[in-house]
All heavy atoms as TSV, in Angstrom:
chain	resi	resn	atom	element	x	y	z
A	1	MET	N	N	0.827	-1.199	0.006
A	1	MET	CA	C	0.003	-0.003	-0.018
A	1	MET	C	C	0.871	1.304	0.000
A	1	MET	O	O	0.562	2.202	-0.692
A	1	MET	CB	C	-0.931	-0.010	1.193
A	1	MET	CG	C	-1.797	1.107	1.352
A	1	MET	SD	S	-3.111	1.053	0.175
A	1	MET	CE	C	-3.960	2.512	0.532
A	2	LEU	N	N	1.922	1.235	0.789
A	2	LEU	CA	C	2.759	2.406	0.884
A	2	LEU	C	C	3.522	2.641	-0.436
A	2	LEU	O	O	3.727	3.795	-0.850
A	2	LEU	CB	C	3.755	2.215	2.004
A	2	LEU	CG	C	4.712	3.392	2.278
A	2	LEU	CD1	C	3.900	4.596	2.691
A	2	LEU	CD2	C	5.679	3.051	3.386
A	3	LYS	N	N	3.905	1.520	-1.167
A	3	LYS	CA	C	4.563	1.663	-2.381
A	3	LYS	C	C	3.674	2.382	-3.425
A	3	LYS	O	O	4.164	3.260	-4.179
A	3	LYS	CB	C	4.953	0.302	-2.905
A	3	LYS	CG	C	5.873	0.334	-4.170
A	3	LYS	CD	C	6.138	-1.010	-4.756
A	3	LYS	CE	C	6.886	-1.910	-3.829
A	3	LYS	NZ	N	7.250	-3.191	-4.473
A	4	TRP	N	N	2.384	2.053	-3.470
A	4	TRP	CA	C	1.467	2.670	-4.407
A	4	TRP	C	C	1.282	4.175	-4.088
A	4	TRP	O	O	1.192	4.997	-4.956
A	4	TRP	CB	C	0.119	2.002	-4.384
A	4	TRP	CG	C	0.148	0.742	-5.209
A	4	TRP	CD1	C	0.206	-0.518	-4.765
A	4	TRP	CD2	C	0.139	0.640	-6.653
A	4	TRP	NE1	N	0.248	-1.385	-5.793
A	4	TRP	CE2	C	0.219	-0.737	-6.980
A	4	TRP	CE3	C	0.100	1.612	-7.646
A	4	TRP	CZ2	C	0.202	-1.154	-8.330
A	4	TRP	CZ3	C	0.107	1.134	-8.992
A	4	TRP	CH2	C	0.195	-0.199	-9.261
A	5	LEU	N	N	1.235	4.478	-2.792
A	5	LEU	CA	C	1.090	5.864	-2.346
A	5	LEU	C	C	2.304	6.711	-2.788
A	5	LEU	O	O	2.162	7.810	-3.261
A	5	LEU	CB	C	0.840	5.933	-0.856
A	5	LEU	CG	C	0.595	7.345	-0.304
A	5	LEU	CD1	C	-0.682	7.926	-0.878
A	5	LEU	CD2	C	0.495	7.276	1.199
A	6	ILE	N	N	3.469	6.180	-2.582
A	6	ILE	CA	C	4.683	6.858	-2.954
A	6	ILE	C	C	4.796	7.047	-4.484
A	6	ILE	O	O	5.132	8.115	-4.980
A	6	ILE	CB	C	5.932	6.129	-2.430
A	6	ILE	CG1	C	6.000	6.245	-0.879
A	6	ILE	CG2	C	7.222	6.714	-3.047
A	6	ILE	CD1	C	7.054	5.395	-0.258
A	7	THR	N	N	4.348	5.999	-5.203
A	7	THR	CA	C	4.334	6.097	-6.667
A	7	THR	C	C	3.343	7.161	-7.137
A	7	THR	O	O	3.664	7.940	-8.059
A	7	THR	CB	C	3.978	4.740	-7.271
A	7	THR	OG1	O	4.873	3.769	-6.783
A	7	THR	CG2	C	4.004	4.777	-8.798
A	8	LEU	N	N	2.147	7.214	-6.534
A	8	LEU	CA	C	1.161	8.192	-6.888
A	8	LEU	C	C	1.638	9.599	-6.606
A	8	LEU	O	O	1.516	10.496	-7.462
A	8	LEU	CB	C	-0.152	7.926	-6.146
A	8	LEU	CG	C	-1.297	8.866	-6.425
A	8	LEU	CD1	C	-1.761	8.772	-7.852
A	8	LEU	CD2	C	-2.430	8.598	-5.468
A	9	VAL	N	N	2.257	9.825	-5.454
A	9	VAL	CA	C	2.774	11.140	-5.121
A	9	VAL	C	C	3.895	11.568	-6.083
A	9	VAL	O	O	3.933	12.714	-6.518
A	9	VAL	CB	C	3.260	11.190	-3.671
A	9	VAL	CG1	C	4.044	12.452	-3.341
A	9	VAL	CG2	C	2.067	11.076	-2.709
A	10	ALA	N	N	4.715	10.626	-6.410
A	10	ALA	CA	C	5.857	10.930	-7.332
A	10	ALA	C	C	5.298	11.307	-8.715
A	10	ALA	O	O	5.781	12.217	-9.376
A	10	ALA	CB	C	6.827	9.759	-7.424
A	11	ALA	N	N	4.289	10.538	-9.207
A	11	ALA	CA	C	3.710	10.800	-10.520
A	11	ALA	C	C	3.042	12.151	-10.544
A	11	ALA	O	O	3.145	12.906	-11.509
A	11	ALA	CB	C	2.740	9.675	-10.860
A	12	LEU	N	N	2.300	12.497	-9.502
A	12	LEU	CA	C	1.624	13.811	-9.430
A	12	LEU	C	C	2.661	14.944	-9.330
A	12	LEU	O	O	2.462	16.003	-9.960
A	12	LEU	CB	C	0.701	13.868	-8.241
A	12	LEU	CG	C	-0.544	13.025	-8.345
A	12	LEU	CD1	C	-1.382	13.066	-7.054
A	12	LEU	CD2	C	-1.434	13.510	-9.522
A	13	LEU	N	N	3.730	14.724	-8.661
A	13	LEU	CA	C	4.801	15.738	-8.575
A	13	LEU	C	C	5.446	15.939	-9.983
A	13	LEU	O	O	5.609	17.122	-10.378
A	13	LEU	CB	C	5.865	15.316	-7.561
A	13	LEU	CG	C	7.067	16.265	-7.429
A	13	LEU	CD1	C	6.597	17.545	-6.761
A	13	LEU	CD2	C	8.124	15.599	-6.591
A	14	VAL	N	N	5.765	14.884	-10.643
A	14	VAL	CA	C	6.329	14.988	-11.998
A	14	VAL	C	C	5.365	15.673	-12.975
A	14	VAL	O	O	5.747	16.562	-13.733
A	14	VAL	CB	C	6.770	13.622	-12.530
A	14	VAL	CG1	C	7.098	13.695	-14.010
A	14	VAL	CG2	C	7.941	13.092	-11.750
A	15	LEU	N	N	4.094	15.274	-12.901
A	15	LEU	CA	C	3.075	15.906	-13.760
A	15	LEU	C	C	2.885	17.379	-13.448
A	15	LEU	O	O	2.776	18.217	-14.352
A	15	LEU	CB	C	1.779	15.149	-13.625
A	15	LEU	CG	C	0.634	15.597	-14.559
A	15	LEU	CD1	C	1.016	15.405	-16.008
A	15	LEU	CD2	C	-0.637	14.909	-14.233
A	16	GLY	N	N	2.932	17.725	-12.173
A	16	GLY	CA	C	2.837	19.137	-11.785
A	16	GLY	C	C	4.016	19.961	-12.284
A	16	GLY	O	O	3.819	21.097	-12.659
A	17	LEU	N	N	5.212	19.375	-12.209
A	17	LEU	CA	C	6.339	20.083	-12.701
A	17	LEU	C	C	6.415	20.213	-14.216
A	17	LEU	O	O	6.959	21.175	-14.758
A	17	LEU	CB	C	7.617	19.411	-12.170
A	17	LEU	CG	C	7.870	19.519	-10.686
A	17	LEU	CD1	C	9.058	18.624	-10.259
A	17	LEU	CD2	C	8.089	20.896	-10.243
A	18	LEU	N	N	5.834	19.255	-14.935
A	18	LEU	CA	C	5.856	19.273	-16.357
A	18	LEU	C	C	4.677	20.052	-17.020
A	18	LEU	O	O	4.709	20.319	-18.212
A	18	LEU	CB	C	5.820	17.840	-16.929
A	18	LEU	CG	C	7.109	17.040	-16.725
A	18	LEU	CD1	C	6.906	15.607	-17.284
A	18	LEU	CD2	C	8.292	17.678	-17.352
A	19	THR	N	N	3.703	20.454	-16.197
A	19	THR	CA	C	2.528	21.123	-16.725
A	19	THR	C	C	2.824	22.368	-17.551
A	19	THR	O	O	2.280	22.568	-18.628
A	19	THR	CB	C	1.553	21.402	-15.600
A	19	THR	OG1	O	1.131	20.127	-15.011
A	19	THR	CG2	C	0.303	22.126	-16.080
A	20	PRO	N	N	3.662	23.320	-17.024
A	20	PRO	CA	C	3.952	24.497	-17.838
A	20	PRO	C	C	4.562	24.149	-19.188
A	20	PRO	O	O	4.248	24.769	-20.211
A	20	PRO	CB	C	4.901	25.296	-16.982
A	20	PRO	CG	C	4.695	24.810	-15.611
A	20	PRO	CD	C	4.294	23.365	-15.726
A	21	TRP	N	N	5.436	23.186	-19.233
A	21	TRP	CA	C	6.102	22.793	-20.468
A	21	TRP	C	C	5.097	22.114	-21.406
A	21	TRP	O	O	5.116	22.358	-22.623
A	21	TRP	CB	C	7.248	21.847	-20.149
A	21	TRP	CG	C	7.994	21.394	-21.331
A	21	TRP	CD1	C	8.809	22.171	-22.122
A	21	TRP	CD2	C	8.021	20.102	-21.879
A	21	TRP	NE1	N	9.341	21.391	-23.115
A	21	TRP	CE2	C	8.851	20.127	-23.006
A	21	TRP	CE3	C	7.367	18.880	-21.548
A	21	TRP	CZ2	C	9.067	19.001	-23.818
A	21	TRP	CZ3	C	7.604	17.805	-22.359
A	21	TRP	CH2	C	8.453	17.871	-23.475
A	22	LEU	N	N	4.259	21.267	-20.876
A	22	LEU	CA	C	3.232	20.571	-21.686
A	22	LEU	C	C	2.195	21.543	-22.299
A	22	LEU	O	O	1.734	21.320	-23.395
A	22	LEU	CB	C	2.527	19.453	-20.884
A	22	LEU	CG	C	3.400	18.283	-20.553
A	22	LEU	CD1	C	2.647	17.353	-19.600
A	22	LEU	CD2	C	3.792	17.505	-21.763
A	23	THR	N	N	1.811	22.568	-21.566
A	23	THR	CA	C	0.837	23.521	-22.083
A	23	THR	C	C	1.441	24.307	-23.221
A	23	THR	O	O	0.683	24.740	-24.159
A	23	THR	CB	C	0.306	24.489	-21.008
A	23	THR	OG1	O	1.396	25.129	-20.353
A	23	THR	CG2	C	-0.474	23.733	-19.966
A	24	ARG	N	N	2.733	24.538	-23.199
A	24	ARG	CA	C	3.362	25.252	-24.349
A	24	ARG	C	C	3.339	24.371	-25.637
A	24	ARG	O	O	3.377	24.910	-26.727
A	24	ARG	CB	C	4.762	25.640	-24.014
A	24	ARG	CG	C	4.856	26.906	-23.229
A	24	ARG	CD	C	6.293	27.363	-23.125
A	24	ARG	NE	N	6.652	27.184	-21.695
A	24	ARG	CZ	C	7.788	26.806	-21.232
A	24	ARG	NH1	N	8.789	26.534	-22.065
A	24	ARG	NH2	N	8.010	26.624	-19.965
A	25	LEU	N	N	3.313	23.050	-25.430
A	25	LEU	CA	C	3.277	22.160	-26.560
A	25	LEU	C	C	1.839	21.925	-27.091
A	25	LEU	O	O	1.609	21.248	-28.060
A	25	LEU	CB	C	3.867	20.809	-26.202
A	25	LEU	CG	C	5.321	20.791	-25.920
A	25	LEU	CD1	C	5.769	19.410	-25.416
A	25	LEU	CD2	C	6.149	21.191	-27.149
A	26	GLY	N	N	0.883	22.481	-26.369
A	26	GLY	CA	C	-0.532	22.305	-26.816
A	26	GLY	C	C	-1.342	21.314	-26.006
A	26	GLY	O	O	-2.496	21.104	-26.270
A	27	TRP	N	N	-0.707	20.694	-25.038
A	27	TRP	CA	C	-1.415	19.722	-24.170
A	27	TRP	C	C	-2.452	20.472	-23.337
A	27	TRP	O	O	-2.134	21.460	-22.714
A	27	TRP	CB	C	-0.443	19.033	-23.255
A	27	TRP	CG	C	-1.002	17.854	-22.562
A	27	TRP	CD1	C	-1.610	17.840	-21.362
A	27	TRP	CD2	C	-1.000	16.503	-23.031
A	27	TRP	NE1	N	-1.987	16.588	-21.054
A	27	TRP	CE2	C	-1.643	15.772	-22.051
A	27	TRP	CE3	C	-0.548	15.880	-24.175
A	27	TRP	CZ2	C	-1.790	14.394	-22.190
A	27	TRP	CZ3	C	-0.753	14.517	-24.292
A	27	TRP	CH2	C	-1.389	13.792	-23.315
A	28	GLY	N	N	-3.667	20.035	-23.347
A	28	GLY	CA	C	-4.746	20.727	-22.616
A	28	GLY	C	C	-5.532	21.622	-23.489
A	28	GLY	O	O	-6.543	22.215	-23.083
A	29	ARG	N	N	-5.146	21.826	-24.761
A	29	ARG	CA	C	-5.845	22.627	-25.687
A	29	ARG	C	C	-6.222	21.805	-26.929
A	29	ARG	O	O	-6.235	22.332	-28.048
A	29	ARG	CB	C	-5.102	23.878	-26.097
A	29	ARG	CG	C	-4.918	24.801	-24.934
A	29	ARG	CD	C	-4.125	26.005	-25.352
A	29	ARG	NE	N	-2.732	25.516	-25.632
A	29	ARG	CZ	C	-1.762	26.252	-26.072
A	29	ARG	NH1	N	-1.936	27.523	-26.284
A	29	ARG	NH2	N	-0.556	25.758	-26.299
A	30	LEU	N	N	-6.425	20.516	-26.761
A	30	LEU	CA	C	-6.743	19.638	-27.868
A	30	LEU	C	C	-8.229	19.848	-28.248
A	30	LEU	O	O	-8.993	20.418	-27.483
A	30	LEU	CB	C	-6.519	18.191	-27.453
A	30	LEU	CG	C	-5.049	17.856	-27.133
A	30	LEU	CD1	C	-4.929	16.462	-26.599
A	30	LEU	CD2	C	-4.140	18.055	-28.313
A	31	PRO	N	N	-8.604	19.415	-29.464
A	31	PRO	CA	C	-9.964	19.659	-29.963
A	31	PRO	C	C	-11.075	19.033	-29.073
A	31	PRO	O	O	-12.156	19.532	-29.045
A	31	PRO	CB	C	-9.971	19.019	-31.332
A	31	PRO	CG	C	-8.581	19.076	-31.779
A	31	PRO	CD	C	-7.736	18.873	-30.530
A	32	GLY	N	N	-10.792	17.974	-28.289
A	32	GLY	CA	C	-11.789	17.370	-27.435
A	32	GLY	C	C	-11.861	17.930	-26.029
A	32	GLY	O	O	-12.654	17.487	-25.244
A	33	ASP	N	N	-10.987	18.835	-25.706
A	33	ASP	CA	C	-10.977	19.460	-24.370
A	33	ASP	C	C	-12.049	20.562	-24.344
A	33	ASP	O	O	-12.178	21.372	-25.223
A	33	ASP	CB	C	-9.609	20.025	-23.987
A	33	ASP	CG	C	-8.585	18.963	-23.936
A	33	ASP	OD1	O	-8.934	17.807	-23.735
A	33	ASP	OD2	O	-7.384	19.293	-24.051
A	34	VAL	N	N	-12.794	20.580	-23.220
A	34	VAL	CA	C	-13.909	21.509	-23.133
A	34	VAL	C	C	-13.589	22.543	-22.018
A	34	VAL	O	O	-13.239	22.209	-20.898
A	34	VAL	CB	C	-15.223	20.798	-22.710
A	34	VAL	CG1	C	-16.364	21.754	-22.574
A	34	VAL	CG2	C	-15.536	19.731	-23.814
A	35	ARG	N	N	-13.718	23.841	-22.363
A	35	ARG	CA	C	-13.579	24.930	-21.397
A	35	ARG	C	C	-14.875	25.747	-21.422
A	35	ARG	O	O	-15.340	26.170	-22.483
A	35	ARG	CB	C	-12.447	25.890	-21.779
A	35	ARG	CG	C	-11.083	25.276	-21.639
A	35	ARG	CD	C	-10.025	26.285	-21.921
A	35	ARG	NE	N	-8.713	25.643	-21.925
A	35	ARG	CZ	C	-7.623	26.244	-21.600
A	35	ARG	NH1	N	-7.645	27.518	-21.330
A	35	ARG	NH2	N	-6.498	25.591	-21.565
A	36	ILE	N	N	-15.421	25.937	-20.231
A	36	ILE	CA	C	-16.657	26.700	-20.119
A	36	ILE	C	C	-16.379	27.842	-19.196
A	36	ILE	O	O	-16.062	27.707	-17.999
A	36	ILE	CB	C	-17.798	25.835	-19.517
A	36	ILE	CG1	C	-18.071	24.641	-20.447
A	36	ILE	CG2	C	-19.045	26.652	-19.345
A	36	ILE	CD1	C	-19.032	23.597	-19.860
A	37	ARG	N	N	-16.459	29.066	-19.765
A	37	ARG	CA	C	-16.272	30.252	-18.976
A	37	ARG	C	C	-17.650	30.749	-18.470
A	37	ARG	O	O	-18.598	30.829	-19.215
A	37	ARG	CB	C	-15.635	31.397	-19.825
A	37	ARG	CG	C	-14.257	31.060	-20.233
A	37	ARG	CD	C	-13.560	32.290	-20.790
A	37	ARG	NE	N	-12.288	31.954	-21.394
A	37	ARG	CZ	C	-11.161	31.916	-20.693
A	37	ARG	NH1	N	-11.159	32.269	-19.448
A	37	ARG	NH2	N	-10.050	31.601	-21.281
A	38	HIS	N	N	-17.689	30.988	-17.174
A	38	HIS	CA	C	-18.926	31.422	-16.537
A	38	HIS	C	C	-18.587	32.587	-15.648
A	38	HIS	O	O	-17.418	32.781	-15.306
A	38	HIS	CB	C	-19.494	30.246	-15.753
A	38	HIS	CG	C	-20.922	30.411	-15.368
A	38	HIS	ND1	N	-21.287	30.933	-14.142
A	38	HIS	CD2	C	-22.056	30.134	-16.010
A	38	HIS	CE1	C	-22.617	30.975	-14.094
A	38	HIS	NE2	N	-23.093	30.463	-15.189
A	39	LYS	N	N	-19.585	33.310	-15.180
A	39	LYS	CA	C	-19.275	34.481	-14.340
A	39	LYS	C	C	-18.698	33.989	-12.991
A	39	LYS	O	O	-18.034	34.763	-12.294
A	39	LYS	CB	C	-20.484	35.330	-14.128
A	39	LYS	CG	C	-21.672	34.616	-13.550
A	39	LYS	CD	C	-22.891	35.601	-13.492
A	39	LYS	CE	C	-24.137	34.783	-13.092
A	39	LYS	NZ	N	-25.293	35.620	-13.143
A	40	ARG	N	N	-18.935	32.765	-12.584
A	40	ARG	CA	C	-18.381	32.221	-11.339
A	40	ARG	C	C	-16.972	31.672	-11.526
A	40	ARG	O	O	-16.312	31.391	-10.531
A	40	ARG	CB	C	-19.273	31.166	-10.770
A	40	ARG	CG	C	-20.591	31.623	-10.369
A	40	ARG	CD	C	-21.329	30.513	-9.681
A	40	ARG	NE	N	-22.706	30.815	-9.523
A	40	ARG	CZ	C	-23.605	29.991	-9.066
A	40	ARG	NH1	N	-23.249	28.769	-8.733
A	40	ARG	NH2	N	-24.860	30.381	-8.981
A	41	GLY	N	N	-16.555	31.462	-12.711
A	41	GLY	CA	C	-15.195	30.922	-12.931
A	41	GLY	C	C	-15.088	30.159	-14.253
A	41	GLY	O	O	-15.903	30.264	-15.130
A	42	LEU	N	N	-14.030	29.371	-14.283
A	42	LEU	CA	C	-13.716	28.590	-15.476
A	42	LEU	C	C	-13.822	27.094	-15.138
A	42	LEU	O	O	-13.281	26.645	-14.169
A	42	LEU	CB	C	-12.331	28.873	-15.969
A	42	LEU	CG	C	-11.763	28.070	-17.128
A	42	LEU	CD1	C	-12.492	28.446	-18.430
A	42	LEU	CD2	C	-10.287	28.319	-17.289
A	43	PHE	N	N	-14.594	26.370	-15.939
A	43	PHE	CA	C	-14.743	24.921	-15.797
A	43	PHE	C	C	-13.996	24.292	-16.949
A	43	PHE	O	O	-14.192	24.639	-18.097
A	43	PHE	CB	C	-16.193	24.479	-15.777
A	43	PHE	CG	C	-16.987	25.091	-14.647
A	43	PHE	CD1	C	-17.779	26.209	-14.805
A	43	PHE	CD2	C	-16.904	24.552	-13.341
A	43	PHE	CE1	C	-18.470	26.730	-13.793
A	43	PHE	CE2	C	-17.623	25.107	-12.303
A	43	PHE	CZ	C	-18.375	26.166	-12.516
A	44	TYR	N	N	-13.105	23.333	-16.610
A	44	TYR	CA	C	-12.244	22.748	-17.611
A	44	TYR	C	C	-12.376	21.237	-17.520
A	44	TYR	O	O	-12.237	20.586	-16.490
A	44	TYR	CB	C	-10.810	23.134	-17.327
A	44	TYR	CG	C	-9.806	22.580	-18.300
A	44	TYR	CD1	C	-9.909	22.844	-19.651
A	44	TYR	CD2	C	-8.806	21.754	-17.833
A	44	TYR	CE1	C	-8.977	22.270	-20.524
A	44	TYR	CE2	C	-7.886	21.219	-18.718
A	44	TYR	CZ	C	-7.972	21.453	-20.048
A	44	TYR	OH	O	-7.091	20.940	-20.946
A	45	PHE	N	N	-12.719	20.611	-18.640
A	45	PHE	CA	C	-12.870	19.177	-18.761
A	45	PHE	C	C	-11.964	18.687	-19.871
A	45	PHE	O	O	-12.281	18.726	-21.054
A	45	PHE	CB	C	-14.301	18.793	-19.055
A	45	PHE	CG	C	-15.292	19.363	-18.108
A	45	PHE	CD1	C	-16.028	20.484	-18.420
A	45	PHE	CD2	C	-15.466	18.777	-16.858
A	45	PHE	CE1	C	-16.956	21.014	-17.504
A	45	PHE	CE2	C	-16.363	19.323	-15.961
A	45	PHE	CZ	C	-17.122	20.441	-16.248
A	46	PRO	N	N	-10.771	18.136	-19.509
A	46	PRO	CA	C	-9.783	17.743	-20.563
A	46	PRO	C	C	-10.000	16.298	-21.067
A	46	PRO	O	O	-9.185	15.438	-20.860
A	46	PRO	CB	C	-8.460	17.809	-19.751
A	46	PRO	CG	C	-8.847	17.468	-18.355
A	46	PRO	CD	C	-10.242	18.018	-18.155
A	47	PHE	N	N	-11.081	16.086	-21.776
A	47	PHE	CA	C	-11.426	14.730	-22.222
A	47	PHE	C	C	-10.362	14.195	-23.188
A	47	PHE	O	O	-9.882	13.097	-23.010
A	47	PHE	CB	C	-12.822	14.730	-22.930
A	47	PHE	CG	C	-13.963	15.060	-22.018
A	47	PHE	CD1	C	-14.761	16.181	-22.277
A	47	PHE	CD2	C	-14.190	14.288	-20.885
A	47	PHE	CE1	C	-15.826	16.455	-21.444
A	47	PHE	CE2	C	-15.244	14.585	-20.033
A	47	PHE	CZ	C	-16.056	15.656	-20.314
A	48	ALA	N	N	-10.035	14.943	-24.214
A	48	ALA	CA	C	-9.073	14.453	-25.212
A	48	ALA	C	C	-7.681	14.324	-24.600
A	48	ALA	O	O	-6.944	13.342	-24.974
A	48	ALA	CB	C	-9.022	15.426	-26.415
A	49	SER	N	N	-7.279	15.169	-23.734
A	49	SER	CA	C	-5.948	15.097	-23.141
A	49	SER	C	C	-5.841	13.829	-22.273
A	49	SER	O	O	-4.801	13.151	-22.244
A	49	SER	CB	C	-5.660	16.327	-22.300
A	49	SER	OG	O	-5.558	17.445	-23.093
A	50	VAL	N	N	-6.898	13.513	-21.525
A	50	VAL	CA	C	-6.858	12.340	-20.677
A	50	VAL	C	C	-6.803	11.061	-21.512
A	50	VAL	O	O	-6.052	10.098	-21.235
A	50	VAL	CB	C	-8.104	12.301	-19.773
A	50	VAL	CG1	C	-8.253	10.968	-19.073
A	50	VAL	CG2	C	-8.020	13.420	-18.735
A	51	VAL	N	N	-7.570	10.983	-22.638
A	51	VAL	CA	C	-7.562	9.812	-23.455
A	51	VAL	C	C	-6.192	9.661	-24.162
A	51	VAL	O	O	-5.599	8.577	-24.175
A	51	VAL	CB	C	-8.656	9.910	-24.566
A	51	VAL	CG1	C	-8.530	8.828	-25.598
A	51	VAL	CG2	C	-10.029	9.831	-23.905
A	52	LEU	N	N	-5.617	10.766	-24.615
A	52	LEU	CA	C	-4.315	10.681	-25.270
A	52	LEU	C	C	-3.227	10.319	-24.282
A	52	LEU	O	O	-2.351	9.496	-24.585
A	52	LEU	CB	C	-3.963	12.041	-25.944
A	52	LEU	CG	C	-2.657	12.112	-26.723
A	52	LEU	CD1	C	-2.673	11.142	-27.863
A	52	LEU	CD2	C	-2.401	13.504	-27.137
A	53	GLY	N	N	-3.293	10.866	-23.095
A	53	GLY	CA	C	-2.296	10.492	-22.038
A	53	GLY	C	C	-2.418	9.029	-21.650
A	53	GLY	O	O	-1.405	8.358	-21.392
A	54	SER	N	N	-3.617	8.523	-21.560
A	54	SER	CA	C	-3.824	7.119	-21.241
A	54	SER	C	C	-3.308	6.232	-22.321
A	54	SER	O	O	-2.636	5.185	-22.042
A	54	SER	CB	C	-5.309	6.810	-21.070
A	54	SER	OG	O	-5.532	5.465	-20.793
A	55	LEU	N	N	-3.523	6.580	-23.582
A	55	LEU	CA	C	-2.955	5.806	-24.662
A	55	LEU	C	C	-1.399	5.828	-24.664
A	55	LEU	O	O	-0.802	4.786	-24.939
A	55	LEU	CB	C	-3.474	6.310	-26.007
A	55	LEU	CG	C	-4.936	6.046	-26.306
A	55	LEU	CD1	C	-5.366	6.747	-27.602
A	55	LEU	CD2	C	-5.187	4.545	-26.446
A	56	LEU	N	N	-0.837	7.003	-24.421
A	56	LEU	CA	C	0.598	7.101	-24.391
A	56	LEU	C	C	1.210	6.262	-23.230
A	56	LEU	O	O	2.217	5.562	-23.436
A	56	LEU	CB	C	1.051	8.545	-24.271
A	56	LEU	CG	C	0.875	9.405	-25.531
A	56	LEU	CD1	C	1.198	10.865	-25.199
A	56	LEU	CD2	C	1.752	8.874	-26.635
A	57	LEU	N	N	0.594	6.328	-22.055
A	57	LEU	CA	C	1.089	5.552	-20.923
A	57	LEU	C	C	0.929	4.075	-21.182
A	57	LEU	O	O	1.826	3.281	-20.824
A	57	LEU	CB	C	0.392	5.976	-19.613
A	57	LEU	CG	C	0.866	7.320	-19.035
A	57	LEU	CD1	C	-0.042	7.636	-17.861
A	57	LEU	CD2	C	2.309	7.288	-18.659
A	58	SER	N	N	-0.145	3.664	-21.768
A	58	SER	CA	C	-0.368	2.240	-22.071
A	58	SER	C	C	0.685	1.750	-23.094
A	58	SER	O	O	1.180	0.651	-22.962
A	58	SER	CB	C	-1.760	2.038	-22.657
A	58	SER	OG	O	-2.760	2.332	-21.715
A	59	LEU	N	N	1.012	2.603	-24.050
A	59	LEU	CA	C	2.013	2.210	-25.029
A	59	LEU	C	C	3.404	2.060	-24.391
A	59	LEU	O	O	4.121	1.133	-24.682
A	59	LEU	CB	C	2.070	3.267	-26.175
A	59	LEU	CG	C	3.086	3.055	-27.259
A	59	LEU	CD1	C	2.761	1.776	-28.040
A	59	LEU	CD2	C	3.211	4.238	-28.156
A	60	ILE	N	N	3.699	2.949	-23.464
A	60	ILE	CA	C	4.999	2.902	-22.775
A	60	ILE	C	C	5.092	1.629	-21.938
A	60	ILE	O	O	6.103	0.935	-21.959
A	60	ILE	CB	C	5.201	4.181	-21.954
A	60	ILE	CG1	C	5.451	5.390	-22.838
A	60	ILE	CG2	C	6.382	4.003	-20.954
A	60	ILE	CD1	C	5.416	6.712	-22.135
A	61	VAL	N	N	4.020	1.357	-21.213
A	61	VAL	CA	C	4.033	0.143	-20.367
A	61	VAL	C	C	4.090	-1.142	-21.237
A	61	VAL	O	O	4.843	-2.068	-20.921
A	61	VAL	CB	C	2.768	0.106	-19.461
A	61	VAL	CG1	C	2.554	-1.226	-18.844
A	61	VAL	CG2	C	2.862	1.195	-18.435
A	62	TRP	N	N	3.410	-1.086	-22.348
A	62	TRP	CA	C	3.447	-2.253	-23.257
A	62	TRP	C	C	4.847	-2.476	-23.827
A	62	TRP	O	O	5.325	-3.577	-23.946
A	62	TRP	CB	C	2.434	-2.061	-24.354
A	62	TRP	CG	C	2.304	-3.202	-25.316
A	62	TRP	CD1	C	1.790	-4.443	-25.104
A	62	TRP	CD2	C	2.857	-3.218	-26.647
A	62	TRP	NE1	N	1.919	-5.202	-26.207
A	62	TRP	CE2	C	2.565	-4.508	-27.170
A	62	TRP	CE3	C	3.511	-2.296	-27.419
A	62	TRP	CZ2	C	2.965	-4.881	-28.477
A	62	TRP	CZ3	C	3.833	-2.643	-28.700
A	62	TRP	CH2	C	3.564	-3.931	-29.210
A	63	LEU	N	N	5.458	-1.367	-24.226
A	63	LEU	CA	C	6.833	-1.423	-24.763
A	63	LEU	C	C	7.860	-1.863	-23.766
A	63	LEU	O	O	8.791	-2.608	-24.084
A	63	LEU	CB	C	7.244	-0.147	-25.421
A	63	LEU	CG	C	6.536	0.271	-26.705
A	63	LEU	CD1	C	6.911	1.675	-27.132
A	63	LEU	CD2	C	6.816	-0.717	-27.831
A	64	LEU	N	N	7.725	-1.440	-22.527
A	64	LEU	CA	C	8.646	-1.828	-21.460
A	64	LEU	C	C	8.430	-3.264	-21.035
A	64	LEU	O	O	9.341	-3.895	-20.527
A	64	LEU	CB	C	8.513	-0.880	-20.240
A	64	LEU	CG	C	9.000	0.573	-20.477
A	64	LEU	CD1	C	8.733	1.382	-19.271
A	64	LEU	CD2	C	10.486	0.572	-20.835
A	65	GLY	N	N	7.227	-3.781	-21.206
A	65	GLY	CA	C	6.920	-5.131	-20.815
A	65	GLY	C	C	7.398	-6.177	-21.790
A	65	GLY	O	O	7.440	-7.387	-21.491
A	66	ARG	N	N	7.755	-5.822	-22.996
A	66	ARG	CA	C	8.191	-6.756	-24.053
A	66	ARG	C	C	9.504	-7.287	-23.711
A	66	ARG	O	O	10.433	-6.962	-23.286
A	66	ARG	CB	C	8.254	-6.050	-25.362
A	66	ARG	CG	C	6.855	-5.945	-25.993
A	66	ARG	CD	C	7.009	-5.384	-27.343
A	66	ARG	NE	N	6.379	-6.364	-28.247
A	66	ARG	CZ	C	6.441	-6.279	-29.556
A	66	ARG	NH1	N	7.127	-5.411	-30.114
A	66	ARG	NH2	N	5.839	-7.166	-30.271
C-alpha cells in the first residue's frame, strides 16, 4: 500500500512540474478538451488530453513489458 502511495505522489509531482512545459506544446488545448467560462469561474474538462495520455502511458508500459 505504501509503495502505491509513494508512486502516486511521485507521478503527481512530475506531472505538476511538467505542466507548464506541456501547455506550451498544446497539451490541454486539444480539440476534445472543453472549457466553459462562466461568471463564477472557469470549468475545464480535458477529455481528449486524458484519453491521449492514457494511450501514451499504455504504449510505454506495453513497450517496457516486451
